[in-house]
N, C-alpha and C positions, 0 to 999 in steps of 0.2 A: 562418666558417660558423655560423649560429645553429641551435640545436637546436629540434626541434619541441616545442610545448607538449604536456603530457600530455593524453590524451583526457578529455573530460567523463565523470565517473563515471556509470555506468548501473547500475540495479538493477531488480529484478523485484518486482511486487506480484501475489500469487496468492490466489484465493479457493477453491482446490481445487474447481473447477467440476464439478458432477455432470451428465453428459450424459444426455439422454433415452434411457432404455432401459439405461443402465449402472448400476453399483453405487457406493455411497459408498466402499467399499474401493478400487475402481479409481481413483476420483478422488484419494484420498489417496496411493495408490501412484504415480500420475502426477505429483503434486506433488513427491514425493521425487525421482523421476527427473528432473523439470525442474530442481530445485535442484542436482542433481549436474551436469547439463549447464551450468547457469549458472556454477557454480564452475569448471568446465573452461574455459569461454569467457572468463572474466575479469570477470564482473559483480561489483559491489561488495557488494551485499546482497540478501537474499531475504526479503521480508516477507509475512506472511499477516494477514488481517483478521477481526475478530470480527463476525459477523452471526448473527441468530437467526431461527428460524421461516421459513427460506427453503429451498425444496425443491431449489434448484440450487446451494447453497453448503455445503461440508463443513468449513469452517474455524471453526465456532462455538466449539469447545473450543480456543481459540487457543493457550494456553500448552502444552497437551498436544501439539498439532501441532508447535509450535516445537521441543519436545524430540525428537520423531520426526525432524524435518528436520535438526536439529543433530547428532543421533546418526548420521545417514546421510551426513553430509558432513564435511569436514575443515577448511576454511579460510574459506569464505564466511561473512559475517555473516548471522545469522538473527534475525528479530525480528517485532514486531507493528506492523502498519500499518493499524489499531491495535487496542489494547484500549480499549473504551468504558468509561472509568473510572467514570462514575456508576452503572454496573451492579454495581460491586464495592466492597468496602472497600479503601482503600489498603494496609492491612496484608496482606491476602490477596495482592494483586498484587505487593507487595514480596517476600513470601515465595516466590511462584511464580518471579518473575524472579531473585531472589537464588539460588534453587536452580538455575535454568538457567545463570546466570553461573558458579556454583560448579562445575557439571559441564562447561561449555564456556567456559572463561575467555577474555575478550577478543573474544567473537563474538556477544554478545547485545545487541539493541536493544529499547527499550521506547517505542514510539510510542503516545500516548494522545489520545483524542478525547472529546468530551462528548455526542455523539449517542447515541441508544439502540441503534443497529445492529439495530433490530427494529421491529415494529409495536406497537400499543397492547396487544394481547393478550399478546404475548411479554414486553413490558415489565412487565406485571402478574405474569406467571409468574416473572419474574426477581426479584420483590419490589422492583422499582425504584420509588422515591418520585418522583412527577412533578416535584418541586422539586429533585431531586438534582443536576440539571445546573447549578443556580445555585451549587453548592458546588465546582464543578470547579477554580477557581483554588486554593482551599484544599486540595483533594485532591491536586493536583499538588505543592504545597509539602510536604504531609505525606509523599508518596512520596519526594521528595528527601531529607527527613530520615531516613526509614526505610532508604534505600539508601546513605546516607552514613555517615561516622564517627559513633560513639556520642557523644552530647552530654552535658554535665554535667546531672544530675538527670533525664535521660531515663528514663521508666519503662516504655515499650513499645518492644521491639526486634523487628525482623524477623530470624528465625533459620531458614534462611540469609537473607541480605539485607543486614545491617549491613556497611557499608564495602565492599560490592561495587561501588558507584558505577556501576551500569548506566546508560548514557546514555539520557536521556529526550528525546523529540521531541514537539513539539506538532503535532497534526494538525488541519486545519480546512478550511473552504470559505467562510469569511466573515471580516469584520473582527475578530470576537471572538478567534479563534485567533491572528491576526496581532498583536493588541494584547497578549495574554497572553505569547506567545513573545518579543516584543520586551521586555516588562517584566521577565521572568524570565531573559532572556539564554539562551534555548534554541533549538535548530534548529527550523525551521518547515517542515512538509510540507503542501502544498496539494493538495486532491483535485480537481485540474483535469481528471482523466480522466473524471469524470462530473458535476462541478459547476463549470463553467468561468466563470461570469459574473463573479465578483469577483476573479479571479486577479491581474490587474495592480494593482488598487487595494490589495489586501491585501499583496502582496509589496512594493510601494513603501512602504507604511506601515511594514511590519516593518523594512525596511532603514534607513529614515530615523529610526526611533525605538528601535533596538536598544540595549540596555544590556548591556555585557560582564558575564560571570558566571564562576564557578569552572569551569563546564563548557565555556564557549565564549567566545572573545575577540572574535569578529566574526560578523556574521550569516551564516547558512547556510540556503539555500533548496533544498528538494527539491520538484520539481513532477511531478505525475502526468500521464502521457501514454499514449495508446493507439497501439500499433503493430501492424500486420500486414504483414509483408514476405513476398514470394514472388518467383518468377522473373520474372513479368510483372505489369504493372498490372492487367490484366483478371483474372488468376487470384487476385490479392490481394483485389480487390473482391468476387469470388465467395466467397472464404473469409470475408470480413468480414461477409457477410450473416448469419452465425450471431450475431455480436455485435449487429447491428441488431435481430434478432428478440428477443434476450434483453433488451435495454434497452427495447424497445417494450412488453414484457410485465411490466416491473418493478412497475407499479401494480396488477397483479392480486394477490389475496391469496396470500402465499407466493412471489411472483415466478414464475420459470419455470426449467426446466432448459435447458441448452445444446442447441440443435437443429442438424440438418445444414444446410449451406449450400444456397442455392437459386439457380438461374440468373436468375430474375426475381423480385426482392423484392416488386414490386407485386402479385404473386399471393398473397402471404401477409400483407402489412401494408397497412393503409389509409394514405391520404395523411396523416391526423392522426398515426397511429403513427410514420410515417417522420419527420415533422417533429419529434416529441418525441425520438425516438432520435438524430436528427442534431444536435439542439440539445445534448443531454447529451454526445454524443461529438464535440463541435466540435473539440477538440484531439486530432487523430488523424493519423497518417501511414500510409497504406495504399497499397501499390504495390510496384514493383520496387525493387531496391537503390538506384538513383539517386534515385527518388522519395522513398524513406524517408530517405535521407541528407539531402536538401534539407529535408524536413519536420522532422526532428529538429533540425537546425541553426537553422531559423527559429523553432521553438518555444522552444528553449533561450534564444535571445536575447530573445524576447518575455517569457518568464517570469522573466528575470534569474536563471536557475537555476544553482546550484552543482552540481546533480546531478539527473538525471531518474530517476523510478521508473516503469517501463513495465508496462502491462497488455496482454496478448495473449490473446484468446479465439479458439480455432479448434476445430472439431469433432474433427478427427483430432489426436491427441497429436503425431504426427510433423510435422504442419504447424505446430503451435505451437513445437516445438523448432527446426524449420527457420527460422521467422521470427526467433527469437532468435539463431540462427547468423548469418543475414544481417545483422541489426542489429549484432552484435558485429564483423563484418567491416567494414562501412561506417563504423562509429564508431571503428575503430582500437583496440579493446580488446586488451589484452595479457594472455594467460593467466598 
């Protein structure tokens, strides 16, 4: 008798969404509650992402939030998906994540991206140099040095940080991230949950050109995927209307807050809005347990994924928790 292969690792990506009419504190408390459920259900990691000047996102102080989540859980990996590195000096990020790793050893991940995670106004408020994204490869390598063992003649040390060896992940939605992750031998996380267009090309390039490193011997791909699971297809589609509204309104200044689901989405979104939202959310599994199971399996194969990181936005926190419960059941996760 042959044993069953282990289930594909599943993880969560959370932006601490702020609901219309709710408070930021409620959003942060719900994120911690969700992380605790994810830990209980057998999810592999729980990541939060840096965004700025967005009225519907409470994860802007990403390192602080990671400390809150790690302190309220016990075993699940907690990390950034990601830190927008050009907004910060590598030394500051090394010190922050070195501190987190020191407090919560073996549980901290550092995903980094080169996008601003903000609009132009916020980028200026962050004192971000418009050219800083060009230095992203050098900044990543500086991070590796600061988080690794002390080197001869090294004059700047991250304290805490040195020799914590916090694992670094390259985040991206284009060929640039794939090329850098392959060159440096780092795991690659593709933001296909909202930027799906180059997924297959980028992952294929990464796998074909990967160079082994001290951190990673073989390529490792994490792909973003939207899931909303409910007891029936119709109810899941109804709940998913909150996500459609949110993504349709992303182009507005400051974005939007999460709104209640609607029975007829055409009553609140134009045909153009729907087209844009559906294009961004192309890689989604929305429906009953059987529908979601099929969607996850098909997407994992398409993305050549070693792990999926799942995004679920639902108006009611209980519906979001239930969706992750259903996903854990159909994916065979083992707490």
